[in-house]
N, C-alpha and C positions, 0 to 999 in steps of 0.2 A: 503494498501499499503505498506508494506518494501521498503526499497528502496537497502537494509545490501543484501537482499536474492536474490533481483531482478538482481542486477550486481552481484553476487557471487563471487567479488574480497577478493584473499585472504588477510584475515586479516584488511580489511574494520572495522568490529566489534567489535577488538581490539583498532584501531585505533581511533572510536568513543569514546570507552569507557572512553580513554586518555583527548579528545574532552570536554565528559562531566566533568570529574572533570573541566578540565583548564576553563570551562564555568562558571561553579559551581563559583569559585575563583573568576574569574573577577568580579561580580559583588559584592563584598563582601565589606561591608565598618564598622566605628566604630560606626553605626546608627543602632540599633535590627531593626527599623520600617521599615527604608529602605532598608536593607537586606531581610527583607522578603519581602516586597512591589516587590523589582527588583528583586527577586527570584520566584518571585511567578508563573509565566508562565512554568521558569526553570522547577522545582518542579513538575508542569501539565504535564509534558512529552512532546512528539513532535516528529514529523519522522525526524527531522534534515535532510534537502533535502540538503539545500544548502551547509555546512557543508562535506556531503558527497558527493557531489559533487567535493566537494574543493577536499577533500583526494583523489577519484580517481583519479583527473586529475593530482595530484601531485608523482601519484604510479607512477614509472620509474625501480620498482626491485624487490627482494624480502624481503629488509626490511623494517622494520618504517618507518613511515614519521617524519621527523625534529619537535620539538618544532618549528620553524619559521613555520611549515603547517597548525598546529595545531591552532597557536596562529592567523592565517588570517582566517581560519574555525570557531575560534569566534567572531573573529571582523564582519567575514559577518552574521553570526548569531543574534550578539548582534542587529545587524542594522534590521534583520528581527523581531526582538523581539520587539523591537521599534515601528518600523511598526503596530505592532498589537494590543498593549497599544493605542496609538494615532487614530488607526481605530474604535477601540472597542467605542472609547468617540464619535468619529462623527457619529457612529452608533448607539448608544444607548443601544450597545450588554451587555444584562445579564450574557451569559454563553459564555466562549471559551475553548475550549480541555476540557470539560465535568466538566469546574469547576467554579464558579464565578469570572466574567472578573475582572480589575485590579479595573477600573471607578463603575461595580457595589457592590464591597465590601470596596472599600474607597472614591471613590467621584473622580468625573472628573478632578479635579486637583492634586489631587495626581497620577491618569494615567498621565497625563499630564506629571509632573514633572517628574514621574520615569520614562518615555518612554524618556525626554529629557537625562539623566544620562543615560542611555543604549547606546545614540547615544555616549555622552561625551565618553563612556568607550571605544566605538569600534573607536571612533576618537584617544583616544590614544594608543591604541594596533594596531591600522594601522601605527602612527607615527612610532612607535618602531622598523617597519618591514622596513621603507625606503620611500624616498620620492614617488617613485613610486606605490607604497600601497598605501600612504596616500593619494595624487591626483586622483587615481581612486576610490577609495571610496569614497573621494568629491564630485568627478562625477558623480558617480551612486545617492547617496542620489542626488542631483539635476532630474537625470531622472524620481527616485521614484518620487518627487513632481510635474513634469511637467503631468505625467501617472496618478498621480490621481486628478490633477488641472485639465486633460482636459477632466476625468470621471465624476467627480463634475459637469461642463459645459453642458455636454447631459446628464442630469438628467432628468427623466421623458420627456425624449424624443422619441417619438415613432417612431420618423424621423430619429435617431441616423443610421447615416451609418455604413455599416461594417468595412470602412477606419478608422472610427476614434474609434470606437470598436478595431481593430488591434495594432493602434496606440499608444490607453492607455495601454493595456497589455505588450506591444514593452515597456513604460517605466514602471509602478509597477510593474512587475512582471519578466521580462525575465534579463533587465539588471540587476537584482541580483545574479541571476544565473550566467549569460555569467561573472561576475564580481568573486562569488565563485571560478568556473573554473579555471581564469586567476592567479587568487592571488594563489590560489591552485600550478599552474605550474609555477609562479614568486615566490614565497618563497620557492620551490622544486630547484631551478634553471636547470630547464629547459630549452632548444632550443627556439628561437624563433617560429618557425615552431608550437612547441609543442603547447607554448602558446598562438599563434592565433586561432590553430584548437580546442583547448577545448573552447576558446574564443565565437568560431561560435558553438561550438555544443549548451556552455551553452545558448545562444541568443534562438537557434533557440528549445531546449529542453524546456526551458523558457515558449514558446508561445505555446506549447504541454501540460504545466501542468496547464497553466493558461484554457485553453482549456477545459481540463476533470474538474477541478476545477469547471466550469461554468455549465458544463454538472451533473456535481453532484448536483451542489444548483437545480436542475429540478427533478433529476429523485432518488434521495440520503432519505433514511430518516433522522431524527433528530437525532437517535442517533449514524448512521455511521458518518455524518458530524460533532457531538460535539457542534452540536449549531442546531438552526430552519434554517430546509431548505427554499426556496425560499425569501430569505432577496435581494438579489440581484435586485428581482421586488419587494418589498414590497418598497426598497431606490431608486427604479426607475434608476435601473443603469443594463437596459439591453444590456444583455450581449449577446454573438452570438447564442445559441438557442432558444432567443426570438427575436430577428434579424431574423431569418428564417424561423423563425412560421409565425411573422409577415408578409413576404415577399409570405406568401402562400396563394393564392386565396382564399382555401376552410377555412381558418383561422383567418388570418388576420385580415380582417372587424372585426371581436369580440372583436379578443385579443384586438385589436386597441382603442375599443370603452372602455375597460375596463382600459386601460393604461393611463400614461399622471398624474398622482395623486399615493397618498401613499393607497394602498392595506390594507383591513382589514384580518384574519384570513380568514373567508371560500374566499374571491375573489380571495386572494394567492393561496388556495388551488385549486379552480376553473382556476386558471391561469397557474398552475404549469403543471395540469394535461391535457391542452389544448398544451402547449408547448410537455409536453412529448409525446401526440399522434397526432402532427402535421407530424411527419417524421424530425422532425428539428434534433433531435439527431444523427439521422443518420446522416446528412449532416456537422452535426457541426464534428462529427469524422471523416468525410472525409476529412473536412479543416485541422484539428488537422495532419492528417498523411500525408500531405505534409512539416509541419515544422517537422516531426518525419524521412520524407526524408533528408531532410536538415541536421538534426543533424544526421543522420546513416554517409550521406557522411562524413561530418567533422569528423565525429569520426573515420571513416576508414584511416584519413592521419596518424593517432596516429602510434607511430613504436613498442608499447607495446603489442603484440595482443590483453591479456587475457583484458586489460582495452582499445583496442579501439573494441573488440565484446560485451561487457558488454555496453559500452556505447551505441556502434549503435542499439544495440535492448533495452533500454531503453525506448524512447517512445512509440514504440508500443507496450510495453509489459503492460506501465499504462494506454494505450487506450485496452487495450484486456480486462481489467477487467470491464467496462462499458456496460450497456445494448446495443443490437444494433439498 
């Protein structure tokens, strides 16, 4: 998924190139070791989905975005990167973005402290952008934590409800997407109607994005994912496709008997195949489309036609990449 291509907004790729320079600069220190660790996943690349959304939300004309908009995107991406450092420790992940994870290469302690360092740099940047942005980023961090805790509390629970799943992803994923869009609009000085519309868009698109990601965990190859597939099943995080497969009378009983405890490789692969063959993927895509509809409706309120059209189509575009 190349967000720049999907959005098709003029100059977005150039603005993202400028943001990348600022992102690399933001983690530099006088300690060469910390420089390497803090920049490890930045150097590994990434889609930069959140800052791209922030840049798109800031577009109001034909000129390049301001330095403040770029810094807002950097702050949001640093929070996202920090969450990856910490997630990989919790998950004991060996790879991330087709390279060794920070914890695998340097150990858990270094990964945790480096993640904290990224959060500190994000907080400093947010503070430089004003109290509203700083407060917003702090509140979003709290929502991220709430979403993660909600997810952990239902780990290995085949009775996890769809409502619990949706609440968790709203916190752990959609909140930061919404904040990326809101900070982009705020730092661009756009009117409150625009700010609220892009925030609503970001929240809804974040739900689409996470459901899309969870479907890919079931159907995509390890190479496509940049990590081992089926890891949610291994960790006991039963996502929407799994919950829908559990609700299917044809697959639910056998799948439920397999779940509730960590899975080995063959069991994971069998469970993935069961979910993929149950019809749950199509149902999950349909659920995601309801959020894509909400995102499109919010984007339709924007005054910039090119941006409104690009954002309105985005949720549908990423879902169209998935197998039906």
